[in-house]
C-alpha positions, 0 to 999 in steps of 0.5 A: 347592382346586388351589392354595389359591384360592378358587373362589367360591360356586356356587348349584346346583339341587336338582331339587326343581322340575325333576329335569332341573336337578339339580346344574346351576349356577344362579349363580356368585357371584351372576352368571348370566353373566360378562363376560370374553369377547367372545361371550355363549356364552363368558360363559355360566354353564351346566351343572354344576360337573363333579363330577356330572351330571343324570339322564336323559341319553343318548348324544347329551347334551352335558355342559357345565360351568362351572369357574372354574379353567378360566377363569383 
């Protein structure tokens, strides 16, 4: 916690069903998307929480992450 703020509850894929999804965020506080912004892309909850990344990335891979701290 940067300032003792609660960042909420993340549900993260374990990779059991698909190793390419390991560490990726499934939901945040039970939400699959937020409704703060004007476009669907901006409201997406996707990628990782920023601490770890899935395996098999290439130089061309994008590294999306969801950070509620950046969304305040």
